[in-house]
GUTOR-468497 format. One record per residue: z negated, y, x of N, C-alpha, C, O in turn; residue in three letters. Coordinates in steps of 0.05 Angstrom, whole numbers, plus 5000, padded with zeros to 4 digits. Atoms other than C-alpha are relative to their C-alpha. Last residue first. Layout:
<rs>
ZYXZYXZYXZYXala/...
</rs>
This chain:
<rs>
502749914990628464081172498549785012496349835021unk/501950234995635963981159497550085009497750255026unk/501750044979640364501131497649795001496249724982unk/501850265003646464511086498250035025499350045047unk/500850154979649365231071498449744993497149694973unk/501850254997652565651025499549845019501449815035unk/500050185025651266141046502549954987504150144988unk/499149925020651166421122499949814974499649574978unk/498050185010646066201173501050094969499550114950unk/499049885025643366741214501949814987504349814993unk/497050025011640466301272499950184975497850194963unk/500349845022634566401325502549974987504449985002unk/497349845007634265941379499850044973499249864957unk/499350105032627465701407502450154999503050325016unk/498549745010625465561482500449974972500149754961unk/501849875017620165021504501350314987500050514979unk/501749844984623864741556498250204983497150394993unk/501350104980628964411509498650225022499750435027unk/498450024981630664831448498649875020496249925021unk/501250004974627364871382501749865019503149665013unk/499850264989631565161322498749905027499450035046unk/501150054976629465731281500349735008499149554996unk/501150254991632765941217499350045032500150235046unk/500349964969634766601181498349695004496849594987unk/503350054990637666481113499650015032501349945048unk/500250194976643466891087497749855003495749944991unk/497950205003645867301030499749825021501849705027unk/497149905015639367641024501949814996501549614982unk/499149744991634467391079502450074983504650044993unk/497749845015630966721055500550315009498550445011unk/500649775015626666361113502450124978504750114986unk/497549895015627565741153498450194981496150154973unk/501049835019622865421207502950124984505250124994unk/503249975004623264821249499350194983497150154972unk/501649734998630764701242497149945001496349734991unk/502650024982634264031263498450285004497650375026unk/501550285004641064221232498050045022498150195041unk/502349934973644364851215498149754994497049684973unk/502450174993650564761171498050055024498650135047unk/501349994974655465191135497849805001496549724982unk/502049834993658564891074499050115022498949915037unk/498949804985664664601049498150225007498650465003unk/500549835021660864121003501450285009501250484994unk/498550035022663563511035500050244980501550264961unk/496550045000663063761103500849974972502850104963unk/498649734996656064031089503049985003504650154996unk/500649855025653863351062501350295002502650384983unk/497750105021656662991122500050154973502150214961unk/497349954983652863371172502349964979504250104973unk/499449745010646563321124502550085011503650254998unk/499149855025647562601127500350264994502050334978unk/497350025004647862431203500450144973502050334972unk/499849725004640262501216503050074992503250314987unk/498049864982640561791244500350265001501250375021unk/500849914972633361521224502950085015502850095040unk/497350004983635661111167500150095026501449975044unk/498850284997629160881131502549995011503649775014unk/501450224990624661471148501349695003500749515019unk/501750165023629761971140498649785012499549655032unk/499350294997631962411196498349874980495949934977unk/498750004973632363201199500749685001503049615009unk/501250094976630263201127501549935025503649805022unk/500850274993634663541083498450005021498350185038unk/501850064980636064241049499549674998499249544978unk/500950285001641664481010498749895024499849885046unk/501350124973642365211000499649694991498949624969unk/500449814976647165630954498749865024499749885047unk/502749924989648165070906500650145023502150065041unk/499449874978655365040870496950115013496350355010unk/502149775006653164750802500050175026498250345028unk/499049845026659764350797497450215001497750424989unk/497749784998658464070866500650174980501450404986unk/500849755001651363760852502550185005502250425001unk/501749975019652763070837498950304994497850374974unk/498950065030659362970871498050084981498850174960unk/498149775001655763230938501250044972501150264959unk/502149834999650562620933501350304992500450434973unk/501350085025656062110920498250264992498350374970unk/498249935028660162410973498749974975499050134957unk/499749715006654162431020501950124981501750324969unk/502249925011652761691008499750335001498250444985unk/500250075028659561521025497750084983498050144960unk/498149795011658861901094500249904968499650074952unk/501149785021652161551106501850164987501250294967unk/499249794992654960911137499250214985499550174960unk/497649895000650960311132501150265003499550405015unk/498550024973644260051154502950085000504150075022unk/502249844987640560261088501350015032501250215046unk/498949724995647260071052498350155021499150345034unk/497849984982645559331059500850295007501750345029unk/500750084974638759441030502250025019502150165039unk/501349764992641359800968498949955032499150125049unk/497949804998646759220956498650235018499650315040unk/497650104975641658670964501150245005500450365025unk/501749984978636159070912501649945031501350075052unk/500049704986641259160862498150015025498750175043unk/500649954972642758400853499350295009499550345033unk/502650204997643958260780498850025023496449945021unk/501249975029651158610785497549814999498049595006unk/498650225017652658570862498350034975495850074977unk/502350025022651759210907502049784984504549774982unk/500950295006655859060971498549964977497349744975unk/497750214997656159780993499049704994496849625000unk/498850014980650860250965502049785002502749654982unk/500650264989646260160909501349915027500749715039unk/499250144971645460860898499549755003497249685009unk/500550304995644661180828501449915021503849925020unk/497450094999643961950835499649675003497949575017unk/500150214986637262200810503049895001504249854980unk/497750195007636562870787500549785017500649835041unk/499550254985630563300785502349914988503049954964unk/498450195021628864030765500149765020499349765043unk/497650084998622964310812501249914974499849854954unk/498049855015616664570784502550065006503750274998unk/500349744986611264260829501850194992501850405005unk/502849915000610163650782499550275011497750415003unk/500149865023617963580779497550114992497550304977unk/498249744995618263430852499650154972499150394972unk/501749824985612862880843500950255000499450434995unk/502149965017616862570783498050235015496950425004unk/499049775020622662630831498050004976498650194961unk/499849804983619162160883500650244984499150444986unk/503349974992617661630830499950295015498550475006unk/501149815017624661670809497550065004496850274995unk/500049764990626961320870499150244978498750474985unk/503049944988624460700835500050275017497850395022unk/501649895021631260690792496850085012495450255002unk/500750155025634860510855498250144981497050334989unk/501050264999637361050907499849844971500949914950unk/497850225005639561770912498449745008496949745028unk/500250264988634762310903501949844995503049844973unk/498150135002635863100888499649735013499749755038unk/500350244984631163560870501649825005502449774982unk/498950225010633764200837499049805019499749865042unk/499850244981630564840855500949774984500349784960unk/501450225011631265560817500449735022502049765040unk/498050225008632566240840498649734987496349734979unk/500150005028628166860844501749804985502249824961unk/497649915013630366890913500450084971502350214961unk/499249734994624166910944502550074991503350314992unk/501849785014621466380897500850245015500650455003unk/499849945034627565940911498450224988499250374970unk/497349865000626366020987500650024973500750254964unk/500549684989619165790982502350174996502150384983unk/502149845020620565220932499850295014500350515003unk/498049955019626664940980498550204982499550414976unk/498149784991621765031038501750054979502250284975unk/502149794998616564531006501650255007500950444995unk/500449905028622364070983498750255001499450454988unk/497949815010624864051052499550094977500450304970unk/500249724989617863901080502950174990503250414989unk/502749815012617063311035500550275006500550454989unk/499349905024623963021060498050164984498750344969unk/498049834994621463081131501150124967501250354959unk/501649724995614862731113502550195001502250394988unk/501149974971619062141087498750285000499150444983unk/499049814982620161981014498850025027496649925031unk/501149774994617961380972501550175020503250055032unk/498749754991619560760939498550245006496450314994unk/501549894978614560160937501250265006500050415021unk/502349895008616759930868498450155022496550305016unk/499849755009623459850901497850114987497850354985unk/502150015028620959230935500450294989498650454994unk/501049735003627459070982497649984975497849824956unk/499049915021628858341002498550325000496650385016unk/501049715002628458021069500650144971503150144968unk/497949715002630657301070498450194992496650144976unk/500549834982626356681096501450285000501750425020unk/497250004982629656181050499450205022501450265035unk/498850335006622755931020502550045018503049895037unk/501150214979618356571051501849714994501749525010unk/500150265015621957111010499849775013501849645017unk/498950224989619757711048499649774980497549694969unk/501650245011618658421023501649765013503949785021unk/499150245005621359021052497849794991495449814995unk/501150214977618459701047500749734991500349664968unk/501650255014623160141013498649845022499549795044unk/500850264984624960861028498849774988497149794970unk/502850074997627761300979499649775018500949565015unk/500650325017635061420992496750065002495850205020unk/497850154996638062121019500249754985502049674971unk/501650234986632362580994502749755000503549654979unk/498550265005635963250982498749785010498249805034unk/501250224979632463900972501249754993501649684969unk/500450285005636964330933499049865017500649795035unk/500550194976636565060924499749734995498649654974unk/501250255003640565390869499449935027501149915045unk/500150164975642066160867498549734997496349734987unk/498450285006643466450803499949795017500749565012unk/501450145020637866980803501749704992501049514979unk/502350154994640267160876498749854975497349654980unk/502249825007647267350850498149835006498349595001unk/501850145023652366860882497350205000495950245020unk/
</rs>
C-alpha cells in the first residue's frame, strides 16, 4: 500500500456509560448521554494521528455503540480525523429498549463486536488499527486480538510506544523486571496501546 493511501484507524470498542439506577424496581440502566472513551482509547487516537502524519495518510476514528458514542467521534473530527460510528446494541437488543441490549453486551463476548467493527472498515483496507489495551467499561483487552483475526492482520498488543517506519511500525512493549521488548510489526496490523 502506498504511503499516501494508508489508513490508520483508532478504534473505540464502545463508549463507556455510567449506569443510572431506577429506584422503583432497583434496576440499573445505561445513561447514553454520559458516553465517553477511556484514556487508552484517546492515546490510540493520538498515536494514529502521529503515524498518519508520518505516512501522509489519513485517520478514520471508529466507535461502536449507541448514538451517544457520536460525542467522542465529534472530538476526533475536531482534531482532523474522519469519523464512523457502528451501531452496536449488543446481544439481547430489543426495539424500544436500546440501553438494555447495550448494557448486556458490556459483559458479553467481544468477538461479535470485533466482527461488526471489522465489517465497517474491511473494504477500506486499513494499514493500521489502534485500540486501547483495555477499555474502561470491559477491561478484558481481548478486542484487538479478535479484530486482528477478523482483518487477517498482524497483531502487537500491550504497547507503550509505536512509530511509523516505512512498510512496518516499530513498537515497544514493557516486560517484567523493567525490561522492554522492541518489535517490527508488518502491515496491515492491529495494535493495542
